C-alpha positions, 0 to 999 in steps of 0.5 A: 500500500502507498499513500497519495494526494490528489490535487485538481481532483475533478471527479476522481479519475486519478483516485480511481486509478491509484486506488485500483493499484493499492493506493490510499488517498490521504488528501484531495483538493478541488475548487469547482463546486459541481466537481466536488458534488460528484466527487462526494457522490463517488467517494463519500468525501468532499475535497478541500478547496482551492490548493492555491490558498494557504488555508487549504495547504495546511491540511496536506499531511506529511508522509505521502508517497505520490502527488497526483495533479490533474492541473488544467491542460488548456494552457498547453493543449492545442485545444486551448490558448497555448499560453503555457506558463504565461496563462494563469491555469498553466501556473497551477503546475507550480503549486504542485511543485511547491508542495513537493518541495515543502513535503519531500 
């Protein structure tokens, strides 16, 4: 068994995959209220909110093994604006990287 956290969780696709491999989800964040409702219906728990806020980050436990982050891809996709890290959704990648640095 391994522990993972699920950032930008949406409705829980990463969680389903990692649980099927024996993982245990120890923290989830998602800011979209409709996705949170679906996540609750799927897993019986409501994700914490916006991972860019310190009040959300304080709930991230220590000692997880894997950070899953389904951050918005529109900033990088040909279907989006392709602004990369210059586009606000593209910068969300750095929040996951910051958590990895803090929690190692």
